[in-house]
N, C-alpha and C positions, 0 to 999 in steps of 0.2 A: 160595704166593701166585700170583695169576693175572696174566699180562702182557697188555698191549694197547698197540698202537702208535697214537698220536694225533698230530694236527698242531696246533701252536700258532704264534702269530705272534711273531717276534722283534722286540725294540725297535728295533734298528738298521736292518734292511732291510725289515721288514714282509713278508718272504717266509715261506712256510711251511717250518718245519723239522720233522723227524720225530723224536720221542723215544719210547723205550719206557717206558711207565708200568707199574709193578708195584703191585698192590693188596695191602695187608695182609689177612690172612684175615678179620678182623672187618669190614673194609670190603667185601670180596668177598661175605660173607654178607649184609650189609646191602643190597647191590645186588640180590642174588638175591631177598631178601624184601621189597624195596620200602620199606625203613625210611629215615627221615630221617638225613642225614649232614651234619656240619658240618666244613668245612676249617679247619685250624689251621696257623699258620706255625711254622717251626723256628728262625728267627733269634733269637727270644726265648730259646731254649734255649742256643744256641751263643754268641751275641753280646750278648744283651739283659740277662741276669741273671748274677750271680756264682755260681761253683760253691761249695758243693753245692746252693744254693737253686734253681738252674735245673732240676735233675732233679726235685726235690720239687714245684716249681710246675708243671712240665710234666705230671706225673702228676695233680696236682690239677685242672688245666685239663681234661684228658681225662675225669676222673671227674665234673666239673661238667656237662660235655656229656651224659654218660650219665644223671646224676641228673635232667636236665631233658628227657629223652625222645628223645635223638638219639644217633648213633654218631660218635665223634670220628675224624677223618682228619687226623692230623698229617703234613705233607708235608715231604720232605727228599730228599737224594741220598746214597746209600750206594754207594761204589765205582763211581761213574759212572752209577748207575741211579736214576731218579726213583721214589720210593715214595710212594704215596697211602695213608696209614694205616700209619705206622711202627710196628713192634712194639716192645715195651718195651725189649728189649735194644738195638735200634737207636737209640731215644731216649737211652738211657744212653750209648751210644757217642758221639752228637753232643754230649752234655752234658759229656763228659770228655776227648775226643780232642783232640790238638794239631793245629793247621793246618786246621781245618774252614773251608772257604771260605764267604764270604757271597755268595749267589747271587741276583742279579737276573735278569730274563729274558735279557738279553744274554749272561750268563755260562754259561747252561745247556749250550750246545753244546760249549764249550771244556771245561767240567767233566766232561761225559759222555765226551768223547773221551779225556781224560787220566785217567779212572777216579777222580775226586776224590770226597771226602766233602764235602757241602755243606749249608748251612742256607738255606732259601728265604726271601726278603724278602716284603713285602706284594705287590709286583709279580709276582714269580715264583709265589708261592703262589696268587694270584688266577688267573693264566694257566693253571697246571696244574690247579687245581680246576675251572675252567670247562671245560677240555678233557676232564676226567674226568666231567663232568656234575653237579658239585656246585654248588648254587645259593646257599649261605650260607657266609660266612667270618667268623670271629671273630679280632680282633687287639686290640692295645692301643691304639696311636696310629698314625696315618698319617704317612708321610714327606711332604715338601712343599717349598715354596720356602724356601730358607735365607735368613737375614738377610744383607743386603748383596748379594743375588743380582743386583741391577742392575749390580754391578761384577764379581762372580765367575761369574755365570750358573749358579750351583749350585742345582739343582732335582732332587728325587727322581724316579726313574723310576716310582715308584708312580703318579704323576699320569697320565702318558700311557698306562700299562698299564691303569689303571682306565677310561680313556676308551673302550677297545675290548673290555672284558671284562664280559660279562653276569653279574654276581654281586652279591649283597647283602653289603656289608662292614659289620659291626658293630664300631664303634670308639669310643674316648673322644675323638674329634676328632683334630686334628693335634698332634703332639708340640709342647709349648709352648716348646721351645727353638728353634722355627722361626718364620718370618714367617706367622702365621696368616691375617691379612687377605689377603696376596698369594696364599697357597695357595687360599683360597676364590675369589678372582678367577680363578685359573688353572683351577680345577675348573669354574667357570661357562663359561669360554671353551672348555674341552674338552668341554662338554656332559655332564658328570657330575652326576647328580641328588644333591642333599644334603638331608637331613631330620634334624630333631632328634627323639629319642624322648622324648615327653612334654614337649617344650620347643621354643620358637622361638629359643633361644640355642644357639650352637655351643659344645660343651664344650671345655675347655682342657687336656685330658689330666690332669696332676697336679691341676689346679684345676677346679672345677665349670663356671665360665663363662669362655670364651675371649675374650669381649669383642666378639663379632659376632653379628648376627642371621642366621637362615636362613629361607627362604621357607616351608618346610613343616614341620609337626609331625605325627608319627604316634604313635598312643597304645597300640597293642596288636599282638602277634604276628599276629593274624588280619588286622588292617588292612594290615600289611606284606605278608602273603601275598597279599592282594587286589591290592596294587600290583604285585607280581610277575606276577600273572595278567593285570592290565590292560596292563602293558608288553608281554607276549607277544601278547595279543589284538589290540593296536593296531599291532604290528610296530614299536614305537618304543623307543628307548633301547637301543642296542647296548652302551652302557657300563654301569658299575656304579651301584648305588644306595648312597651312603655314608650310613650311619645313625649319627648322633652320640648316644651313650648316656652322659650325664653322671653323674659321681659325685654322690651326695647331699652337701650342703655339710658335714655332720658327718663325712664320710669323706675329704674332700679334704686335700691338703697345705696347711698354713697359707699363705695367699697372700703374706704379708709374707716368710716364710722362702723361699718359692718365688722371689719377685722378687730377693731378695738373692743367693740361690744361683745363679740364672741369670746375673745381672750378673757375678758372680765367675767363673763358668764361661766366659762369652764372652770375658772378659779373658784367661783362661788359654789359650783357643783361639788368640787372636792371638799371645800370647807364645810358644807352642810351634809355631806354624805348622801346626796341624791343619786339614786340608781334606777335601773329598769325603766318601766314605762312612765315614770314620773319625770324623767330627764327632759323629754321634749316639751311638755307644757311648762316646766320650770324655766327652760331657756327662752321659750317664746315669750313668756311673761317678762323675763328680764329684758329681752330686746324691746318690748313695748314700753316698759318704764324708762329704760336708759336712753332711748332714742326719741323721747317725748312724743311717742305715737307714730313716728315716721315709719317704723317697721310694720305697724298695723295697717297703715295706708297701703304700703307695698303688698302686704299679704292679701288685702282685699282686691287689689288690682290683679294679682296673680290668679286667684280663684275665679274672678269674673272673666278674665281672658280665657282661662282654660274651659270654663263652662260654655262660653260662646263657640270656641273651636270644637268642643265635643259635640255640641248640638249640630253644627254644620257637618261633622263627620257622620253622625247618626242619620241625618237627613240624606246625605249622599249615598249611604249604604242601604237605606230603606227600600228603594225600588227593586233591589235585587236580594232582599233579605232571605228569601227562600233558598237561594243558592249559596248564601254566605255561611250557613251553619250557625248564625247568631239570631235566628228568627224568633220572634215573640211567640210563645205558645198560644194556641187557640183556645 
């Protein structure tokens, strides 16, 4: 693998910290050949899905990217070193090892200095991908403003990271366990562009419709690539473009089951005093157990669909990469 030191902005200080990024051989080859690359997070492997489904799904996500014309670059930390394009044995390690840290941008320096193994969140994956010159990132659902945040001030670092990271994030909206409306308001305040793929309705992660409109609808990978080009040409939009890709209604979790499970899970949160970054994995685990695995099936469909779309966007953008401002560094 080939190393390269790059600067990224930390959440807490906004000063430049320097981290050594190592590229997987398949990503290094793609960079040399000018092939499209899609960034993938690793928290879904270590914290988002149960073992052994996590390893199987991680491999399926990467294969889906390949099948749709791009090269997968799963990002994570191994022994204190950031890797863009984890090799299969490294993905297997993050899927099975104990004590893998959940890394937002603020955690990267501490984890690097202590030689930790870590899985990158949406915030950290976006920052590292952008620093590595990757312009498209596929994930499941974004973090956001938590319910009752007016009292707890609990808000995902995903939002502020996306406000300053020039990347297209293909997602199924905000995780429906969060306050979707408040999250959209925060994204607007932070200047993060939001569009629906084939719809003016913001998707609701497990469910097709999250209950809110978005201002813009984009209908093809080529149109999204044109937006990337226009943002670069006009020098506008230092932040991300969040692209909500909804599940078809016949693939969503039953809305009534979703609402019942969510209400039950929120009650359990309060009863057990779960807060902060433990909330999301707790509720996702509750959904999995309470829906007899149906939510896991939906979650997998979400990330595979998003990976496929992200790959097609990256492929559409690649012929004009030099003009997009998202070019892979040579």
